[in-house]
Jmol script that loads the backbone (N, CA, C; Angstrom):
load data "model"
ATOM      1  N   MET A   1     -35.286  29.876   5.830  1.00  0.00           N
ATOM      2  CA  MET A   1     -36.334  29.191   6.544  1.00  0.00           C
ATOM      3  C   MET A   1     -36.524  27.780   5.982  1.00  0.00           C
ATOM      4  N   VAL A   2     -36.377  27.666   4.662  1.00  0.00           N
ATOM      5  CA  VAL A   2     -36.550  26.345   4.053  1.00  0.00           C
ATOM      6  C   VAL A   2     -35.447  25.408   4.534  1.00  0.00           C
ATOM      7  N   SER A   3     -34.221  25.911   4.570  1.00  0.00           N
ATOM      8  CA  SER A   3     -33.096  25.085   5.036  1.00  0.00           C
ATOM      9  C   SER A   3     -33.286  24.699   6.495  1.00  0.00           C
ATOM     10  N   LEU A   4     -33.762  25.628   7.315  1.00  0.00           N
ATOM     11  CA  LEU A   4     -34.009  25.332   8.721  1.00  0.00           C
ATOM     12  C   LEU A   4     -35.105  24.283   8.865  1.00  0.00           C
ATOM     13  N   ALA A   5     -36.144  24.392   8.077  1.00  0.00           N
ATOM     14  CA  ALA A   5     -37.234  23.422   8.148  1.00  0.00           C
ATOM     15  C   ALA A   5     -36.761  22.040   7.712  1.00  0.00           C
ATOM     16  N   VAL A   6     -35.966  21.976   6.649  1.00  0.00           N
ATOM     17  CA  VAL A   6     -35.457  20.681   6.187  1.00  0.00           C
ATOM     18  C   VAL A   6     -34.508  20.087   7.224  1.00  0.00           C
ATOM     19  N   GLY A   7     -33.662  20.905   7.807  1.00  0.00           N
ATOM     20  CA  GLY A   7     -32.732  20.428   8.829  1.00  0.00           C
ATOM     21  C   GLY A   7     -33.441  19.898  10.055  1.00  0.00           C
ATOM     22  N   LEU A   8     -34.452  20.597  10.529  1.00  0.00           N
ATOM     23  CA  LEU A   8     -35.212  20.121  11.694  1.00  0.00           C
ATOM     24  C   LEU A   8     -35.971  18.846  11.365  1.00  0.00           C
ATOM     25  N   HIS A   9     -36.546  18.775  10.179  1.00  0.00           N
ATOM     26  CA  HIS A   9     -37.257  17.560   9.784  1.00  0.00           C
ATOM     27  C   HIS A   9     -36.302  16.375   9.743  1.00  0.00           C
ATOM     28  N   ALA A  10     -35.104  16.576   9.194  1.00  0.00           N
ATOM     29  CA  ALA A  10     -34.117  15.498   9.131  1.00  0.00           C
ATOM     30  C   ALA A  10     -33.643  15.110  10.521  1.00  0.00           C
ATOM     31  N   ALA A  11     -33.455  16.086  11.395  1.00  0.00           N
ATOM     32  CA  ALA A  11     -32.975  15.795  12.751  1.00  0.00           C
ATOM     33  C   ALA A  11     -33.982  14.949  13.519  1.00  0.00           C
ATOM     34  N   PHE A  12     -35.256  15.152  13.287  1.00  0.00           N
ATOM     35  CA  PHE A  12     -36.252  14.348  13.984  1.00  0.00           C
ATOM     36  C   PHE A  12     -36.593  13.064  13.237  1.00  0.00           C
ATOM     37  N   SER A  13     -36.302  13.009  11.941  1.00  0.00           N
ATOM     38  CA  SER A  13     -36.625  11.815  11.163  1.00  0.00           C
ATOM     39  C   SER A  13     -35.606  10.701  11.346  1.00  0.00           C
ATOM     40  N   VAL A  14     -34.356  11.052  11.588  1.00  0.00           N
ATOM     41  CA  VAL A  14     -33.315  10.025  11.717  1.00  0.00           C
ATOM     42  C   VAL A  14     -33.610   9.079  12.873  1.00  0.00           C
ATOM     43  N   PRO A  15     -33.868   9.566  14.083  1.00  0.00           N
ATOM     44  CA  PRO A  15     -34.185   8.605  15.155  1.00  0.00           C
ATOM     45  C   PRO A  15     -35.457   7.812  14.866  1.00  0.00           C
ATOM     46  N   TYR A  16     -36.427   8.442  14.245  1.00  0.00           N
ATOM     47  CA  TYR A  16     -37.664   7.734  13.941  1.00  0.00           C
ATOM     48  C   TYR A  16     -37.391   6.559  13.006  1.00  0.00           C
ATOM     49  N   PHE A  17     -36.645   6.799  11.937  1.00  0.00           N
ATOM     50  CA  PHE A  17     -36.381   5.719  10.984  1.00  0.00           C
ATOM     51  C   PHE A  17     -35.428   4.674  11.545  1.00  0.00           C
ATOM     52  N   LEU A  18     -34.606   5.031  12.512  1.00  0.00           N
ATOM     53  CA  LEU A  18     -33.760   4.031  13.164  1.00  0.00           C
ATOM     54  C   LEU A  18     -34.576   3.128  14.079  1.00  0.00           C
ATOM     55  N   LEU A  19     -35.601   3.699  14.702  1.00  0.00           N
ATOM     56  CA  LEU A  19     -36.361   2.940  15.686  1.00  0.00           C
ATOM     57  C   LEU A  19     -37.655   2.362  15.137  1.00  0.00           C
ATOM     58  N   VAL A  20     -38.034   2.676  13.911  1.00  0.00           N
ATOM     59  CA  VAL A  20     -39.277   2.186  13.367  1.00  0.00           C
ATOM     60  C   VAL A  20     -39.187   0.686  13.116  1.00  0.00           C
ATOM     61  N   ASP A  21     -40.310   0.029  13.237  1.00  0.00           N
ATOM     62  CA  ASP A  21     -40.422  -1.397  12.932  1.00  0.00           C
ATOM     63  C   ASP A  21     -39.531  -2.252  13.826  1.00  0.00           C
ATOM     64  N   MET A  22     -39.549  -1.981  15.115  1.00  0.00           N
ATOM     65  CA  MET A  22     -38.757  -2.790  16.034  1.00  0.00           C
ATOM     66  C   MET A  22     -39.560  -3.093  17.295  1.00  0.00           C
ATOM     67  N   GLU A  23     -39.203  -4.181  17.901  1.00  0.00           N
ATOM     68  CA  GLU A  23     -39.828  -4.576  19.153  1.00  0.00           C
ATOM     69  C   GLU A  23     -38.989  -4.038  20.312  1.00  0.00           C
ATOM     70  N   VAL A  24     -39.553  -4.101  21.495  1.00  0.00           N
ATOM     71  CA  VAL A  24     -38.853  -3.573  22.659  1.00  0.00           C
ATOM     72  C   VAL A  24     -37.586  -4.370  22.935  1.00  0.00           C
ATOM     73  N   TRP A  25     -37.624  -5.682  22.801  1.00  0.00           N
ATOM     74  CA  TRP A  25     -36.453  -6.498  23.122  1.00  0.00           C
ATOM     75  C   TRP A  25     -35.440  -6.544  21.963  1.00  0.00           C
ATOM     76  N   TRP A  26     -35.773  -5.933  20.845  1.00  0.00           N
ATOM     77  CA  TRP A  26     -34.834  -5.867  19.718  1.00  0.00           C
ATOM     78  C   TRP A  26     -34.329  -4.447  19.537  1.00  0.00           C
ATOM     79  N   TRP A  27     -34.106  -3.726  20.565  1.00  0.00           N
ATOM     80  CA  TRP A  27     -33.861  -2.294  20.431  1.00  0.00           C
ATOM     81  C   TRP A  27     -32.733  -1.940  19.466  1.00  0.00           C
ATOM     82  N   PRO A  28     -31.528  -2.521  19.560  1.00  0.00           N
ATOM     83  CA  PRO A  28     -30.464  -2.026  18.669  1.00  0.00           C
ATOM     84  C   PRO A  28     -30.466  -2.703  17.299  1.00  0.00           C
ATOM     85  N   ARG A  29     -31.573  -3.305  16.890  1.00  0.00           N
ATOM     86  CA  ARG A  29     -31.593  -4.075  15.649  1.00  0.00           C
ATOM     87  C   ARG A  29     -31.144  -3.297  14.417  1.00  0.00           C
ATOM     88  N   PRO A  30     -31.636  -2.110  14.117  1.00  0.00           N
ATOM     89  CA  PRO A  30     -31.151  -1.415  12.914  1.00  0.00           C
ATOM     90  C   PRO A  30     -29.666  -1.070  12.988  1.00  0.00           C
ATOM     91  N   VAL A  31     -29.216  -0.704  14.170  1.00  0.00           N
ATOM     92  CA  VAL A  31     -27.806  -0.360  14.330  1.00  0.00           C
ATOM     93  C   VAL A  31     -26.944  -1.605  14.164  1.00  0.00           C
ATOM     94  N   VAL A  32     -27.352  -2.715  14.778  1.00  0.00           N
ATOM     95  CA  VAL A  32     -26.602  -3.960  14.666  1.00  0.00           C
ATOM     96  C   VAL A  32     -26.602  -4.459  13.228  1.00  0.00           C
ATOM     97  N   ALA A  33     -27.729  -4.334  12.561  1.00  0.00           N
ATOM     98  CA  ALA A  33     -27.798  -4.754  11.158  1.00  0.00           C
ATOM     99  C   ALA A  33     -26.861  -3.911  10.294  1.00  0.00           C
ATOM    100  N   ALA A  34     -26.787  -2.623  10.577  1.00  0.00           N
ATOM    101  CA  ALA A  34     -25.883  -1.758   9.815  1.00  0.00           C
ATOM    102  C   ALA A  34     -24.428  -2.135  10.076  1.00  0.00           C
ATOM    103  N   VAL A  35     -24.108  -2.436  11.313  1.00  0.00           N
ATOM    104  CA  VAL A  35     -22.731  -2.850  11.638  1.00  0.00           C
ATOM    105  C   VAL A  35     -22.411  -4.186  10.988  1.00  0.00           C
ATOM    106  N   ASP A  36     -23.373  -5.106  10.985  1.00  0.00           N
ATOM    107  CA  ASP A  36     -23.134  -6.407  10.344  1.00  0.00           C
ATOM    108  C   ASP A  36     -22.953  -6.276   8.840  1.00  0.00           C
ATOM    109  N   ARG A  37     -23.593  -5.286   8.233  1.00  0.00           N
ATOM    110  CA  ARG A  37     -23.396  -5.076   6.802  1.00  0.00           C
ATOM    111  C   ARG A  37     -22.015  -4.485   6.525  1.00  0.00           C
ATOM    112  N   VAL A  38     -21.494  -3.694   7.438  1.00  0.00           N
ATOM    113  CA  VAL A  38     -20.199  -3.050   7.233  1.00  0.00           C
ATOM    114  C   VAL A  38     -19.050  -3.982   7.600  1.00  0.00           C
ATOM    115  N   ARG A  39     -19.234  -4.821   8.594  1.00  0.00           N
ATOM    116  CA  ARG A  39     -18.141  -5.648   9.118  1.00  0.00           C
ATOM    117  C   ARG A  39     -17.504  -6.556   8.074  1.00  0.00           C
ATOM    118  N   PRO A  40     -18.245  -7.302   7.229  1.00  0.00           N
ATOM    119  CA  PRO A  40     -17.554  -8.135   6.241  1.00  0.00           C
ATOM    120  C   PRO A  40     -16.734  -7.325   5.247  1.00  0.00           C
ATOM    121  N   SER A  41     -17.215  -6.155   4.871  1.00  0.00           N
ATOM    122  CA  SER A  41     -16.434  -5.349   3.933  1.00  0.00           C
ATOM    123  C   SER A  41     -15.162  -4.842   4.597  1.00  0.00           C
ATOM    124  N   SER A  42     -15.210  -4.570   5.902  1.00  0.00           N
ATOM    125  CA  SER A  42     -13.986  -4.142   6.577  1.00  0.00           C
ATOM    126  C   SER A  42     -13.005  -5.298   6.687  1.00  0.00           C
ATOM    127  N   ARG A  43     -13.517  -6.532   6.849  1.00  0.00           N
ATOM    128  CA  ARG A  43     -12.614  -7.686   6.865  1.00  0.00           C
ATOM    129  C   ARG A  43     -11.957  -7.873   5.508  1.00  0.00           C
ATOM    130  N   VAL A  44     -12.727  -7.696   4.450  1.00  0.00           N
ATOM    131  CA  VAL A  44     -12.162  -7.818   3.105  1.00  0.00           C
ATOM    132  C   VAL A  44     -11.111  -6.745   2.881  1.00  0.00           C
ATOM    133  N   ALA A  45     -11.391  -5.535   3.340  1.00  0.00           N
ATOM    134  CA  ALA A  45     -10.418  -4.452   3.184  1.00  0.00           C
ATOM    135  C   ALA A  45      -9.150  -4.759   3.974  1.00  0.00           C
ATOM    136  N   ALA A  46      -9.304  -5.300   5.180  1.00  0.00           N
ATOM    137  CA  ALA A  46      -8.130  -5.656   5.979  1.00  0.00           C
ATOM    138  C   ALA A  46      -7.338  -6.765   5.313  1.00  0.00           C
ATOM    139  N   ASP A  47      -8.039  -7.742   4.735  1.00  0.00           N
ATOM    140  CA  ASP A  47      -7.344  -8.823   4.029  1.00  0.00           C
ATOM    141  C   ASP A  47      -6.594  -8.277   2.819  1.00  0.00           C
ATOM    142  N   ARG A  48      -7.214  -7.388   2.081  1.00  0.00           N
ATOM    143  CA  ARG A  48      -6.535  -6.804   0.921  1.00  0.00           C
ATOM    144  C   ARG A  48      -5.320  -6.001   1.348  1.00  0.00           C
ATOM    145  N   LEU A  49      -5.439  -5.285   2.459  1.00  0.00           N
ATOM    146  CA  LEU A  49      -4.306  -4.517   2.966  1.00  0.00           C
ATOM    147  C   LEU A  49      -3.169  -5.444   3.380  1.00  0.00           C
ATOM    148  N   LEU A  50      -3.506  -6.549   4.040  1.00  0.00           N
ATOM    149  CA  LEU A  50      -2.490  -7.509   4.448  1.00  0.00           C
ATOM    150  C   LEU A  50      -1.796  -8.119   3.237  1.00  0.00           C
ATOM    151  N   VAL A  51      -2.546  -8.465   2.215  1.00  0.00           N
ATOM    152  CA  VAL A  51      -1.949  -9.016   0.991  1.00  0.00           C
ATOM    153  C   VAL A  51      -1.040  -7.983   0.338  1.00  0.00           C
ATOM    154  N   ALA A  52      -1.455  -6.737   0.318  1.00  0.00           N
ATOM    155  CA  ALA A  52      -0.626  -5.686  -0.275  1.00  0.00           C
ATOM    156  C   ALA A  52       0.674  -5.510   0.501  1.00  0.00           C
ATOM    157  N   VAL A  53       0.610  -5.578   1.827  1.00  0.00           N
ATOM    158  CA  VAL A  53       1.820  -5.440   2.641  1.00  0.00           C
ATOM    159  C   VAL A  53       2.769  -6.604   2.389  1.00  0.00           C
ATOM    160  N   VAL A  54       2.237  -7.813   2.329  1.00  0.00           N
ATOM    161  CA  VAL A  54       3.083  -8.982   2.088  1.00  0.00           C
ATOM    162  C   VAL A  54       3.703  -8.903   0.699  1.00  0.00           C
ATOM    163  N   ASN A  55       2.931  -8.498  -0.295  1.00  0.00           N
ATOM    164  CA  ASN A  55       3.478  -8.351  -1.636  1.00  0.00           C
ATOM    165  C   ASN A  55       4.553  -7.274  -1.689  1.00  0.00           C
ATOM    166  N   ALA A  56       4.342  -6.185  -0.967  1.00  0.00           N
ATOM    167  CA  ALA A  56       5.336  -5.114  -0.945  1.00  0.00           C
ATOM    168  C   ALA A  56       6.624  -5.600  -0.281  1.00  0.00           C
ATOM    169  N   ARG A  57       6.509  -6.373   0.792  1.00  0.00           N
ATOM    170  CA  ARG A  57       7.714  -6.905   1.440  1.00  0.00           C
ATOM    171  C   ARG A  57       8.469  -7.825   0.496  1.00  0.00           C
ATOM    172  N   PHE A  58       7.752  -8.660  -0.252  1.00  0.00           N
ATOM    173  CA  PHE A  58       8.400  -9.552  -1.210  1.00  0.00           C
ATOM    174  C   PHE A  58       9.089  -8.742  -2.303  1.00  0.00           C
ATOM    175  N   ASP A  59       8.405  -7.712  -2.807  1.00  0.00           N
ATOM    176  CA  ASP A  59       8.992  -6.887  -3.866  1.00  0.00           C
ATOM    177  C   ASP A  59      10.245  -6.168  -3.376  1.00  0.00           C
ATOM    178  N   VAL A  60      10.225  -5.681  -2.149  1.00  0.00           N
ATOM    179  CA  VAL A  60      11.393  -4.987  -1.601  1.00  0.00           C
ATOM    180  C   VAL A  60      12.556  -5.959  -1.446  1.00  0.00           C
ATOM    181  N   ARG A  61      12.286  -7.169  -0.962  1.00  0.00           N
ATOM    182  CA  ARG A  61      13.356  -8.158  -0.834  1.00  0.00           C
ATOM    183  C   ARG A  61      13.937  -8.509  -2.202  1.00  0.00           C
ATOM    184  N   GLU A  62      13.085  -8.683  -3.188  1.00  0.00           N
ATOM    185  CA  GLU A  62      13.551  -9.012  -4.531  1.00  0.00           C
ATOM    186  C   GLU A  62      14.368  -7.862  -5.117  1.00  0.00           C
ATOM    187  N   MET A  63      13.918  -6.640  -4.881  1.00  0.00           N
ATOM    188  CA  MET A  63      14.650  -5.480  -5.379  1.00  0.00           C
ATOM    189  C   MET A  63      16.011  -5.353  -4.689  1.00  0.00           C
ATOM    190  N   ALA A  64      16.069  -5.640  -3.390  1.00  0.00           N
ATOM    191  CA  ALA A  64      17.341  -5.582  -2.670  1.00  0.00           C
ATOM    192  C   ALA A  64      18.317  -6.646  -3.183  1.00  0.00           C
ATOM    193  N   ALA A  65      17.806  -7.833  -3.466  1.00  0.00           N
ATOM    194  CA  ALA A  65      18.668  -8.888  -4.015  1.00  0.00           C
ATOM    195  C   ALA A  65      19.190  -8.476  -5.389  1.00  0.00           C
ATOM    196  N   ASP A  66      18.348  -7.909  -6.220  1.00  0.00           N
ATOM    197  CA  ASP A  66      18.789  -7.437  -7.534  1.00  0.00           C
ATOM    198  C   ASP A  66      19.825  -6.328  -7.390  1.00  0.00           C
ATOM    199  N   ALA A  67      19.627  -5.439  -6.438  1.00  0.00           N
ATOM    200  CA  ALA A  67      20.583  -4.349  -6.230  1.00  0.00           C
ATOM    201  C   ALA A  67      21.946  -4.897  -5.807  1.00  0.00           C
ATOM    202  N   ARG A  68      21.954  -5.940  -4.959  1.00  0.00           N
ATOM    203  CA  ARG A  68      23.233  -6.540  -4.561  1.00  0.00           C
ATOM    204  C   ARG A  68      23.942  -7.156  -5.759  1.00  0.00           C
ATOM    205  N   VAL A  69      23.188  -7.855  -6.604  1.00  0.00           N
ATOM    206  CA  VAL A  69      23.789  -8.479  -7.791  1.00  0.00           C
ATOM    207  C   VAL A  69      24.328  -7.415  -8.728  1.00  0.00           C
ATOM    208  N   TYR A  70      23.550  -6.359  -8.976  1.00  0.00           N
ATOM    209  CA  TYR A  70      24.002  -5.304  -9.872  1.00  0.00           C
ATOM    210  C   TYR A  70      25.194  -4.549  -9.288  1.00  0.00           C
ATOM    211  N   ALA A  71      25.242  -4.385  -7.972  1.00  0.00           N
ATOM    212  CA  ALA A  71      26.396  -3.734  -7.342  1.00  0.00           C
ATOM    213  C   ALA A  71      27.654  -4.575  -7.544  1.00  0.00           C
ATOM    214  N   ALA A  72      27.537  -5.889  -7.367  1.00  0.00           N
ATOM    215  CA  ALA A  72      28.697  -6.759  -7.579  1.00  0.00           C
ATOM    216  C   ALA A  72      29.136  -6.723  -9.038  1.00  0.00           C
ATOM    217  N   LEU A  73      28.180  -6.751  -9.948  1.00  0.00           N
ATOM    218  CA  LEU A  73      28.532  -6.696 -11.370  1.00  0.00           C
ATOM    219  C   LEU A  73      29.169  -5.358 -11.738  1.00  0.00           C
ATOM    220  N   SER A  74      28.656  -4.288 -11.177  1.00  0.00           N
ATOM    221  CA  SER A  74      29.228  -2.979 -11.502  1.00  0.00           C
ATOM    222  C   SER A  74      30.624  -2.845 -10.915  1.00  0.00           C
ATOM    223  N   LEU A  75      30.872  -3.430  -9.744  1.00  0.00           N
ATOM    224  CA  LEU A  75      32.221  -3.412  -9.184  1.00  0.00           C
ATOM    225  C   LEU A  75      33.177  -4.210 -10.070  1.00  0.00           C
ATOM    226  N   ARG A  76      32.718  -5.328 -10.590  1.00  0.00           N
ATOM    227  CA  ARG A  76      33.557  -6.121 -11.484  1.00  0.00           C
ATOM    228  C   ARG A  76      33.860  -5.354 -12.760  1.00  0.00           C
ATOM    229  N   GLU A  77      32.837  -4.711 -13.306  1.00  0.00           N
ATOM    230  CA  GLU A  77      33.055  -3.911 -14.514  1.00  0.00           C
ATOM    231  C   GLU A  77      33.984  -2.735 -14.236  1.00  0.00           C
ATOM    232  N   ALA A  78      33.874  -2.134 -13.081  1.00  0.00           N
ATOM    233  CA  ALA A  78      34.765  -1.028 -12.720  1.00  0.00           C
ATOM    234  C   ALA A  78      36.197  -1.526 -12.595  1.00  0.00           C
ATOM    235  N   ALA A  79      36.398  -2.724 -12.044  1.00  0.00           N
ATOM    236  CA  ALA A  79      37.743  -3.278 -11.924  1.00  0.00           C
ATOM    237  C   ALA A  79      38.339  -3.573 -13.293  1.00  0.00           C
ATOM    238  N   VAL A  80      37.556  -4.127 -14.205  1.00  0.00           N
ATOM    239  CA  VAL A  80      38.038  -4.403 -15.562  1.00  0.00           C
ATOM    240  C   VAL A  80      38.390  -3.097 -16.268  1.00  0.00           C
ATOM    241  N   THR A  81      37.535  -2.082 -16.104  1.00  0.00           N
ATOM    242  CA  THR A  81      37.791  -0.785 -16.732  1.00  0.00           C
ATOM    243  C   THR A  81      39.055  -0.148 -16.162  1.00  0.00           C
ATOM    244  N   ALA A  82      39.225  -0.230 -14.844  1.00  0.00           N
ATOM    245  CA  ALA A  82      40.424   0.337 -14.221  1.00  0.00           C
ATOM    246  C   ALA A  82      41.671  -0.396 -14.690  1.00  0.00           C
ATOM    247  N   ALA A  83      41.622  -1.717 -14.818  1.00  0.00           N
ATOM    248  CA  ALA A  83      42.782  -2.474 -15.306  1.00  0.00           C
ATOM    249  C   ALA A  83      43.105  -2.103 -16.747  1.00  0.00           C
ATOM    250  N   ALA A  84      42.097  -1.926 -17.577  1.00  0.00           N
ATOM    251  CA  ALA A  84      42.338  -1.535 -18.969  1.00  0.00           C
ATOM    252  C   ALA A  84      42.935  -0.141 -19.043  1.00  0.00           C
ATOM    253  N   LEU A  85      42.428   0.784 -18.228  1.00  0.00           N
ATOM    254  CA  LEU A  85      42.970   2.138 -18.211  1.00  0.00           C
ATOM    255  C   LEU A  85      44.404   2.145 -17.724  1.00  0.00           C
ATOM    256  N   LEU A  86      44.685   1.366 -16.693  1.00  0.00           N
ATOM    257  CA  LEU A  86      46.055   1.271 -16.171  1.00  0.00           C
ATOM    258  C   LEU A  86      46.994   0.700 -17.230  1.00  0.00           C
ATOM    259  N   ALA A  87      46.537  -0.309 -17.968  1.00  0.00           N
ATOM    260  CA  ALA A  87      47.370  -0.876 -19.026  1.00  0.00           C
ATOM    261  C   ALA A  87      47.621   0.142 -20.125  1.00  0.00           C
ATOM    262  N   LEU A  88      46.618   0.933 -20.464  1.00  0.00           N
ATOM    263  CA  LEU A  88      46.805   1.942 -21.507  1.00  0.00           C
ATOM    264  C   LEU A  88      47.744   3.056 -21.061  1.00  0.00           C
ATOM    265  N   LEU A  89      47.671   3.416 -19.792  1.00  0.00           N
ATOM    266  CA  LEU A  89      48.494   4.516 -19.316  1.00  0.00           C
ATOM    267  C   LEU A  89      49.945   4.106 -19.035  1.00  0.00           C
ATOM    268  N   THR A  90      50.183   2.862 -18.749  1.00  0.00           N
ATOM    269  CA  THR A  90      51.544   2.430 -18.414  1.00  0.00           C
ATOM    270  C   THR A  90      52.336   2.022 -19.636  1.00  0.00           C
ATOM    271  N   ILE A  91      51.701   1.728 -20.739  1.00  0.00           N
ATOM    272  CA  ILE A  91      52.412   1.315 -21.953  1.00  0.00           C
ATOM    273  C   ILE A  91      52.883   2.592 -22.672  1.00  0.00           C
ATOM    274  N   THR A  92      54.157   2.600 -23.012  1.00  0.00           N
ATOM    275  CA  THR A  92      54.687   3.731 -23.777  1.00  0.00           C
ATOM    276  C   THR A  92      54.661   3.378 -25.263  1.00  0.00           C
ATOM    277  N   PRO A  93      54.617   4.363 -26.132  1.00  0.00           N
ATOM    278  CA  PRO A  93      54.531   4.065 -27.569  1.00  0.00           C
ATOM    279  C   PRO A  93      55.738   3.280 -28.088  1.00  0.00           C
ATOM    280  N   GLY A  94      56.892   3.408 -27.466  1.00  0.00           N
ATOM    281  CA  GLY A  94      58.058   2.677 -27.938  1.00  0.00           C
ATOM    282  C   GLY A  94      57.998   1.212 -27.602  1.00  0.00           C
ATOM    283  N   ASP A  95      57.250   0.821 -26.582  1.00  0.00           N
ATOM    284  CA  ASP A  95      57.149  -0.582 -26.194  1.00  0.00           C
ATOM    285  C   ASP A  95      56.264  -1.375 -27.133  1.00  0.00           C
ATOM    286  N   VAL A  96      55.441  -0.718 -27.905  1.00  0.00           N
ATOM    287  CA  VAL A  96      54.477  -1.412 -28.750  1.00  0.00           C
ATOM    288  C   VAL A  96      55.182  -2.010 -29.969  1.00  0.00           C
ATOM    289  N   ARG A  97      56.261  -1.405 -30.451  1.00  0.00           N
ATOM    290  CA  ARG A  97      56.950  -1.883 -31.648  1.00  0.00           C
ATOM    291  C   ARG A  97      57.542  -3.197 -31.450  1.00  0.00           C
TER     292      ARG A  97
END
end "model"
wireframe off; spacefill off
backbone 0.3
color backbone group
């Protein structure tokens, strides 16, 4: 019963507190004021999201460029290693003397 009484009181109090202290020609004033308080924070959040996306795109491009450089370097190292292995395998012990 206590929960029901509190719930009914809250259900009737919300419209009262939304409409209290307003004139007839200012009807949506509390609602508009609440939206105006939220709107700048949503713009800031959108700006932060946009900055994060741009930073992520830059980081991905930089990482891709690094991956290309490391791939080229690893291919060069693989070629040097293969040439050294080929030289070791083709030389016979009698040729070294």
